[in-house]
C-alpha positions in Angstrom: -4.5 25.4 61.0 -4.5 23.4 57.6 -5.9 27.0 56.1 -3.1 29.4 57.0 -0.4 26.6 56.1 -2.0 26.0 52.4 -2.2 29.9 52.1 1.3 30.4 53.0 2.5 27.6 51.1 0.8 29.3 47.7 2.2 32.7 48.8 6.0 30.9 49.2 5.5 29.1 45.4 4.1 32.4 43.9 7.2 34.1 45.3 9.8 31.8 44.1 8.1 31.8 40.8 8.2 35.6 40.4 11.9 35.2 41.9 12.9 32.7 39.1 11.2 34.7 36.3 13.3 38.0 37.2 16.4 35.7 37.5 15.8 34.8 34.2 14.8 37.8 32.6 18.0 39.6 34.0 20.2 36.8 33.0 18.5 37.0 29.2 19.9 40.9 28.9 23.2 39.9 29.5 23.2 37.5 26.7 23.8 40.4 24.7 27.2 41.0 26.3 28.1 37.4 25.0 30.5 37.4 22.5 28.8 35.2 20.3 25.7 37.5 20.7 27.7 41.0 20.8 29.6 39.4 17.3 32.7 41.5 18.9 31.1 45.1 19.8 31.0 46.0 22.9 28.3 46.5 24.6 27.4 49.6 26.9 25.4 48.7 30.1 23.5 51.2 29.6 22.1 49.8 26.2 21.6 46.5 27.8 19.5 48.2 30.6 17.7 50.1 28.1 16.5 46.8 26.0 15.7 45.5 29.1 13.6 48.3 30.3 11.7 48.2 26.9 11.3 44.7 27.3 10.1 44.6 30.9 7.4 47.7 29.7 6.0 45.9 26.7 6.0 42.4 27.9 4.8 40.2 31.1 1.4 41.8 30.8 0.0 38.3 32.1 2.1 38.4 35.2 1.8 41.4 36.7 3.6 40.1 39.7 6.9 39.4 37.7 6.3 42.7 35.4 6.0 44.5 38.6 9.3 43.2 40.2 11.4 43.8 37.2 9.9 47.3 36.6 10.9 48.0 40.1 14.3 46.5 40.0 15.0 48.6 36.6 13.7 51.7 38.2 15.9 51.6 41.2 18.7 50.9 38.9 18.2 53.7 36.8 17.9 56.2 40.0 21.3 54.8 41.2 22.6 55.7 37.9 21.1 59.6 38.4 18.5 59.1 35.6 15.1 59.8 38.1 13.0 60.8 35.1 13.4 57.2 33.9 13.5 55.5 37.3 10.3 57.5 38.4 8.5 56.1 34.9 9.6 52.5 35.2 8.6 52.6 39.4 5.4 54.1 38.7 4.4 51.4 35.9 5.8 49.1 39.0 3.5 50.2 41.6 0.6 50.4 38.7 1.2 46.6 38.1 1.5 45.4 41.5 -1.4 47.2 42.7 -3.5 45.8 40.1 -3.2 42.2 41.3 -6.1 41.0 43.2 -3.6 38.6 45.3 -0.9 41.3 45.6 2.3 41.1 47.5 2.4 43.8 49.8 5.8 43.4 50.3 6.9 44.0 47.0 4.3 46.8 46.6 5.7 48.4 49.7 9.2 47.9 47.9 8.0 49.7 45.0 6.6 52.5 46.9 9.7 52.7 48.6 12.0 53.1 45.5 9.4 55.4 43.8 10.1 58.0 47.0 13.5 57.6 46.3 13.4 58.8 43.0 11.0 61.2 43.7 12.9 62.6 46.6 16.3 62.7 44.4 14.6 64.7 41.9 13.6 67.4 44.7 9.8 66.3 44.3 9.3 66.0 48.3 5.7 66.0 48.4 5.0 63.5 46.1 7.8 61.3 47.8 6.3 61.7 51.0 2.9 60.3 49.9 4.6 57.7 48.3 6.6 56.9 51.5 3.4 57.1 53.3 1.8 54.9 51.1 4.7 51.9 51.7 4.3 52.8 55.5 0.7 52.1 55.6 0.8 48.5 54.1 3.8 47.6 56.6 1.7 49.3 59.6 1.4 46.1 61.1 4.7 45.0 61.0 6.9 44.8 64.1 8.9 48.6 64.3 12.0 45.9 64.2 10.8 45.1 60.5 13.7 46.0 58.0 11.6 47.1 55.5 9.2 49.3 57.7 12.5 50.9 59.2 13.3 52.0 55.7 10.2 53.4 55.4 10.5 55.4 58.5 14.3 56.4 57.7 13.1 57.9 54.2 10.0 59.5 55.8 13.0 61.3 57.9 15.2 62.3 55.3 12.1 64.0 53.5 11.0 65.7 57.0 14.7 67.0 57.7 14.7 67.6 53.7 11.3 70.5 54.2 12.3 71.3 57.3 9.6 69.7 59.2 12.3 68.6 61.6 9.8 68.3 64.6 7.9 65.4 63.1 11.5 63.8 61.9 12.4 63.7 65.4 9.2 62.3 66.8 9.8 59.5 63.8 13.6 58.8 65.0 12.2 58.0 68.2 9.9 55.5 67.3 12.1 53.7 65.4 
C-alpha cells in the first residue's frame, strides 16, 4: 500500500544520500594527488588511504550510515593490500557504526560483517571469521537462496569450514547453495 511505498522511497533516498556522501569523500581523498595540491610531490596511494582512514575514523559521527560505509570500504581495501590488522580495526568500527543506527541498513551491515569475516579469515582467525559470517547470514536468512549477498556469505562459510576441516558442514552448505 501507500505506507510501504513511502517506506521504500525513504530507504531509496537514504541509500542515495549515503552513496553520494561516500563518493564525495572518496573524491576528496584524491584531491591531494592533484598537482596543485601536491605541489610537485608524488603522493603514494598508501598515504592517501591512511589519510582517508583517519578522516573516516574521526569524522561523520552524526552520519553513522556514511561513516559505516566509508569504514567498511576502507577496511576492505586494507585487507586486499594485506594489512589485515588495519582492515579488521576499520571493519569492526564500520560494523559498530552500522549496528548503532536505529534504522539500520541490513544490506550494508551484512556486507560489513562479510568483509570483516574475510579479513579475520585472512588473518587466520577462523572461529571469529565463522561468527562474523554467521552474523551476516542471520541478517540475510529471509533472502532467496539466489541473492548475491547471501551466496557470498554461504561461500565464505564454506571456505571457513573447509579450512577448519569441517568438510561435512562445508559439503552440506554447498548443496544448499
